[in-house]
C-alpha positions as protocol buffer text, in pm:
chain_id: "A"
residue {
  index: 1
  type: MET
  ca { x: 8287 y: 8858 z: 11117 }
}
residue {
  index: 2
  type: ARG
  ca { x: 8341 y: 8489 z: 10993 }
}
residue {
  index: 3
  type: ALA
  ca { x: 8635 y: 8358 z: 10808 }
}
residue {
  index: 4
  type: LEU
  ca { x: 8701 y: 8014 z: 10614 }
}
residue {
  index: 5
  type: ILE
  ca { x: 9080 y: 7988 z: 10543 }
}
residue {
  index: 6
  type: GLN
  ca { x: 9224 y: 7745 z: 10308 }
}
residue {
  index: 7
  type: ARG
  ca { x: 9612 y: 7699 z: 10305 }
}
residue {
  index: 8
  type: VAL
  ca { x: 9678 y: 7684 z: 9898 }
}
residue {
  index: 9
  type: SER
  ca { x: 9947 y: 7611 z: 9691 }
}
residue {
  index: 10
  type: HIS
  ca { x: 9777 y: 7833 z: 9427 }
}
residue {
  index: 11
  type: ALA
  ca { x: 9429 y: 7992 z: 9385 }
}
residue {
  index: 12
  type: SER
  ca { x: 9235 y: 8227 z: 9151 }
}
residue {
  index: 13
  type: VAL
  ca { x: 8900 y: 8405 z: 9118 }
}
residue {
  index: 14
  type: THR
  ca { x: 8741 y: 8439 z: 8756 }
}
residue {
  index: 15
  type: ILE
  ca { x: 8421 y: 8672 z: 8697 }
}
residue {
  index: 16
  type: GLY
  ca { x: 8281 y: 8619 z: 8375 }
}
residue {
  index: 17
  type: ASP
  ca { x: 8571 y: 8537 z: 8145 }
}
residue {
  index: 18
  type: GLU
  ca { x: 8828 y: 8745 z: 8320 }
}
residue {
  index: 19
  type: ILE
  ca { x: 9067 y: 8621 z: 8604 }
}
residue {
  index: 20
  type: LYS
  ca { x: 9025 y: 8899 z: 8876 }
}
residue {
  index: 21
  type: GLY
  ca { x: 9300 y: 8779 z: 9078 }
}
residue {
  index: 22
  type: SER
  ca { x: 9556 y: 8487 z: 9168 }
}
residue {
  index: 23
  type: ILE
  ca { x: 9797 y: 8392 z: 9407 }
}
residue {
  index: 24
  type: LYS
  ca { x: 10070 y: 8132 z: 9464 }
}
residue {
  index: 25
  type: ARG
  ca { x: 10146 y: 7969 z: 9786 }
}
residue {
  index: 26
  type: GLY
  ca { x: 9930 y: 8129 z: 10082 }
}
residue {
  index: 27
  type: LEU
  ca { x: 9584 y: 8165 z: 10193 }
}
residue {
  index: 28
  type: LEU
  ca { x: 9234 y: 8159 z: 10030 }
}
residue {
  index: 29
  type: LEU
  ca { x: 9020 y: 8357 z: 10259 }
}
residue {
  index: 30
  type: PHE
  ca { x: 8661 y: 8361 z: 10230 }
}
residue {
  index: 31
  type: VAL
  ca { x: 8497 y: 8630 z: 10476 }
}
residue {
  index: 32
  type: GLY
  ca { x: 8131 y: 8697 z: 10580 }
}
residue {
  index: 33
  type: ILE
  ca { x: 8006 y: 8992 z: 10773 }
}
residue {
  index: 34
  type: GLY
  ca { x: 7707 y: 8954 z: 11000 }
}
residue {
  index: 35
  type: HIS
  ca { x: 7483 y: 9218 z: 11144 }
}
residue {
  index: 36
  type: ASP
  ca { x: 7648 y: 9281 z: 11488 }
}
residue {
  index: 37
  type: ASP
  ca { x: 8007 y: 9286 z: 11320 }
}
residue {
  index: 38
  type: GLU
  ca { x: 8205 y: 9618 z: 11404 }
}
residue {
  index: 39
  type: GLU
  ca { x: 8532 y: 9763 z: 11331 }
}
residue {
  index: 40
  type: LYS
  ca { x: 8679 y: 9586 z: 11639 }
}
residue {
  index: 41
  type: ASP
  ca { x: 8588 y: 9237 z: 11482 }
}
residue {
  index: 42
  type: MET
  ca { x: 8757 y: 9304 z: 11156 }
}
residue {
  index: 43
  type: ILE
  ca { x: 9079 y: 9452 z: 11341 }
}
residue {
  index: 44
  type: TRP
  ca { x: 9091 y: 9097 z: 11558 }
}
residue {
  index: 45
  type: LEU
  ca { x: 9016 y: 8888 z: 11259 }
}
residue {
  index: 46
  type: VAL
  ca { x: 9282 y: 9044 z: 11043 }
}
residue {
  index: 47
  type: SER
  ca { x: 9539 y: 8995 z: 11332 }
}
residue {
  index: 48
  type: LYS
  ca { x: 9435 y: 8646 z: 11389 }
}
residue {
  index: 49
  type: ILE
  ca { x: 9461 y: 8544 z: 11045 }
}
residue {
  index: 50
  type: LEU
  ca { x: 9809 y: 8656 z: 10972 }
}
residue {
  index: 51
  type: SER
  ca { x: 9943 y: 8548 z: 11301 }
}
residue {
  index: 52
  type: MET
  ca { x: 9803 y: 8202 z: 11241 }
}
residue {
  index: 53
  type: ARG
  ca { x: 10071 y: 7941 z: 11231 }
}
residue {
  index: 54
  type: ILE
  ca { x: 9943 y: 7697 z: 10961 }
}
residue {
  index: 55
  type: PHE
  ca { x: 10260 y: 7650 z: 10751 }
}
residue {
  index: 56
  type: GLU
  ca { x: 10513 y: 7395 z: 10820 }
}
residue {
  index: 57
  type: ASP
  ca { x: 10877 y: 7476 z: 10940 }
}
residue {
  index: 58
  type: ASP
  ca { x: 11168 y: 7287 z: 10849 }
}
residue {
  index: 59
  type: GLN
  ca { x: 11083 y: 7017 z: 11081 }
}
residue {
  index: 60
  type: GLY
  ca { x: 10737 y: 6955 z: 10926 }
}
residue {
  index: 61
  type: LYS
  ca { x: 10538 y: 7112 z: 11209 }
}
residue {
  index: 62
  type: MET
  ca { x: 10284 y: 7390 z: 11157 }
}
residue {
  index: 63
  type: ASN
  ca { x: 10499 y: 7657 z: 11297 }
}
residue {
  index: 64
  type: LEU
  ca { x: 10479 y: 7942 z: 11031 }
}
residue {
  index: 65
  type: SER
  ca { x: 10237 y: 8224 z: 10957 }
}
residue {
  index: 66
  type: VAL
  ca { x: 10150 y: 8366 z: 10604 }
}
residue {
  index: 67
  type: LYS
  ca { x: 10378 y: 8648 z: 10684 }
}
residue {
  index: 68
  type: ASP
  ca { x: 10653 y: 8418 z: 10833 }
}
residue {
  index: 69
  type: ILE
  ca { x: 10665 y: 8267 z: 10461 }
}
residue {
  index: 70
  type: GLU
  ca { x: 10589 y: 8583 z: 10263 }
}
residue {
  index: 71
  type: GLY
  ca { x: 10288 y: 8403 z: 10116 }
}
residue {
  index: 72
  type: ASP
  ca { x: 10000 y: 8552 z: 9936 }
}
residue {
  index: 73
  type: ILE
  ca { x: 9629 y: 8607 z: 10028 }
}
residue {
  index: 74
  type: LEU
  ca { x: 9348 y: 8583 z: 9780 }
}
residue {
  index: 75
  type: LEU
  ca { x: 9038 y: 8744 z: 9966 }
}
residue {
  index: 76
  type: ILE
  ca { x: 8676 y: 8657 z: 9848 }
}
residue {
  index: 77
  type: SER
  ca { x: 8365 y: 8799 z: 10017 }
}
residue {
  index: 78
  type: GLN
  ca { x: 8124 y: 8504 z: 10137 }
}
residue {
  index: 79
  type: PHE
  ca { x: 7784 y: 8599 z: 10276 }
}
residue {
  index: 80
  type: THR
  ca { x: 7690 y: 8239 z: 10266 }
}
residue {
  index: 81
  type: LEU
  ca { x: 7915 y: 8176 z: 10575 }
}
residue {
  index: 82
  type: TYR
  ca { x: 7621 y: 8300 z: 10782 }
}
residue {
  index: 83
  type: GLY
  ca { x: 7379 y: 8045 z: 10638 }
}
residue {
  index: 84
  type: SER
  ca { x: 7153 y: 7876 z: 10880 }
}
residue {
  index: 85
  type: THR
  ca { x: 7009 y: 7535 z: 10818 }
}
residue {
  index: 86
  type: LYS
  ca { x: 6799 y: 7509 z: 11140 }
}
residue {
  index: 87
  type: LYS
  ca { x: 6457 y: 7527 z: 10952 }
}
residue {
  index: 88
  type: GLY
  ca { x: 6387 y: 7314 z: 10624 }
}
residue {
  index: 89
  type: ASN
  ca { x: 6619 y: 7257 z: 10352 }
}
residue {
  index: 90
  type: ARG
  ca { x: 6697 y: 7597 z: 10203 }
}
residue {
  index: 91
  type: PRO
  ca { x: 6949 y: 7785 z: 10403 }
}
residue {
  index: 92
  type: SER
  ca { x: 6849 y: 8128 z: 10553 }
}
residue {
  index: 93
  type: PHE
  ca { x: 7116 y: 8398 z: 10530 }
}
residue {
  index: 94
  type: ASN
  ca { x: 6915 y: 8645 z: 10763 }
}
residue {
  index: 95
  type: GLY
  ca { x: 7231 y: 8632 z: 10961 }
}
residue {
  index: 96
  type: SER
  ca { x: 7441 y: 8830 z: 10709 }
}
residue {
  index: 97
  type: ALA
  ca { x: 7485 y: 9197 z: 10690 }
}
residue {
  index: 98
  type: LYS
  ca { x: 7314 y: 9406 z: 10428 }
}
residue {
  index: 99
  type: PRO
  ca { x: 7525 y: 9543 z: 10154 }
}
residue {
  index: 100
  type: GLU
  ca { x: 7527 y: 9900 z: 10299 }
}
residue {
  index: 101
  type: LYS
  ca { x: 7682 y: 9793 z: 10620 }
}
residue {
  index: 102
  type: ALA
  ca { x: 7908 y: 9480 z: 10452 }
}
residue {
  index: 103
  type: VAL
  ca { x: 8058 y: 9650 z: 10182 }
}
residue {
  index: 104
  type: PRO
  ca { x: 8230 y: 9915 z: 10403 }
}
residue {
  index: 105
  type: LEU
  ca { x: 8368 y: 9682 z: 10655 }
}
residue {
  index: 106
  type: TYR
  ca { x: 8469 y: 9421 z: 10366 }
}
residue {
  index: 107
  type: ASN
  ca { x: 8661 y: 9706 z: 10168 }
}
residue {
  index: 108
  type: ARG
  ca { x: 8839 y: 9820 z: 10528 }
}
residue {
  index: 109
  type: PHE
  ca { x: 8937 y: 9448 z: 10590 }
}
residue {
  index: 110
  type: HIS
  ca { x: 9079 y: 9423 z: 10260 }
}
residue {
  index: 111
  type: ILE
  ca { x: 9305 y: 9747 z: 10316 }
}
residue {
  index: 112
  type: LEU
  ca { x: 9387 y: 9652 z: 10657 }
}
residue {
  index: 113
  type: LEU
  ca { x: 9529 y: 9311 z: 10509 }
}
residue {
  index: 114
  type: GLU
  ca { x: 9736 y: 9467 z: 10240 }
}
residue {
  index: 115
  type: GLU
  ca { x: 9855 y: 9718 z: 10522 }
}
residue {
  index: 116
  type: GLU
  ca { x: 9970 y: 9448 z: 10757 }
}
residue {
  index: 117
  type: LEU
  ca { x: 10081 y: 9209 z: 10490 }
}
residue {
  index: 118
  type: LYS
  ca { x: 10282 y: 9469 z: 10333 }
}
residue {
  index: 119
  type: LYS
  ca { x: 10156 y: 9354 z: 9995 }
}
residue {
  index: 120
  type: THR
  ca { x: 9878 y: 9373 z: 9727 }
}
residue {
  index: 121
  type: VAL
  ca { x: 9596 y: 9121 z: 9828 }
}
residue {
  index: 122
  type: PRO
  ca { x: 9393 y: 9023 z: 9517 }
}
residue {
  index: 123
  type: SER
  ca { x: 9025 y: 8972 z: 9580 }
}
residue {
  index: 124
  type: GLY
  ca { x: 8678 y: 8889 z: 9399 }
}
residue {
  index: 125
  type: GLU
  ca { x: 8405 y: 9134 z: 9364 }
}
residue {
  index: 126
  type: PHE
  ca { x: 8148 y: 9178 z: 9654 }
}
residue {
  index: 127
  type: GLY
  ca { x: 7819 y: 9045 z: 9535 }
}
residue {
  index: 128
  type: ALA
  ca { x: 7946 y: 8903 z: 9214 }
}
residue {
  index: 129
  type: GLN
  ca { x: 7904 y: 8536 z: 9055 }
}
residue {
  index: 130
  type: MET
  ca { x: 8270 y: 8396 z: 9109 }
}
residue {
  index: 131
  type: GLU
  ca { x: 8421 y: 8082 z: 9021 }
}
residue {
  index: 132
  type: ILE
  ca { x: 8724 y: 8009 z: 9270 }
}
residue {
  index: 133
  type: ASN
  ca { x: 9001 y: 7769 z: 9150 }
}
residue {
  index: 134
  type: LEU
  ca { x: 9226 y: 7635 z: 9426 }
}
residue {
  index: 135
  type: CYS
  ca { x: 9470 y: 7374 z: 9486 }
}
residue {
  index: 136
  type: ASN
  ca { x: 9423 y: 7307 z: 9889 }
}
residue {
  index: 137
  type: ASP
  ca { x: 9748 y: 7247 z: 10035 }
}
residue {
  index: 138
  type: GLY
  ca { x: 9741 y: 6993 z: 10315 }
}
residue {
  index: 139
  type: PRO
  ca { x: 9441 y: 6999 z: 10308 }
}
residue {
  index: 140
  type: VAL
  ca { x: 9411 y: 7258 z: 10565 }
}
residue {
  index: 141
  type: THR
  ca { x: 9068 y: 7439 z: 10633 }
}
residue {
  index: 142
  type: ILE
  ca { x: 9002 y: 7629 z: 10927 }
}
residue {
  index: 143
  type: ILE
  ca { x: 8686 y: 7837 z: 11032 }
}
residue {
  index: 144
  type: ILE
  ca { x: 8710 y: 8141 z: 11270 }
}
residue {
  index: 145
  type: ASP
  ca { x: 8432 y: 8359 z: 11393 }
}
residue {
  index: 146
  type: SER
  ca { x: 8528 y: 8694 z: 11580 }
}
residue {
  index: 147
  type: ARG
  ca { x: 8226 y: 8654 z: 11822 }
}
residue {
  index: 148
  type: GLU
  ca { x: 8411 y: 8328 z: 11969 }
}
residue {
  index: 149
  type: ARG
  ca { x: 8706 y: 8515 z: 12079 }
}
residue {
  index: 150
  type: TYR
  ca { x: 8548 y: 8600 z: 12411 }
}
């Protein structure tokens, strides 16, 4: 699994004319699921994201996690995180898992985030055309791949 994490002061997702979710201070989290991803990838990624110290403490050092600051998370499915540009000019998304595999893992990821964060995690809609509005705080943007943990 791959995640692109952005520290934000606020963010929202709109589908059509409806705001589906919004947050204040916290993380905008884009998650992509690949062919070989399994439950263990999801569990590791949730733990890593919630423990990542990317918020500033009283001394201005990035020493606090989203849990420490009681921040929010906005979750967005993002198959394009598996885009490959090795050939030609149009990205290939062959590395992304098919919906029949990706949707259950994404839904479980969402539930696990809520359980561990102990609050509701708003999200977009898997496979929908979405508009994301955000104010990146820092800016701080981090990419994590569960396959690079070994």
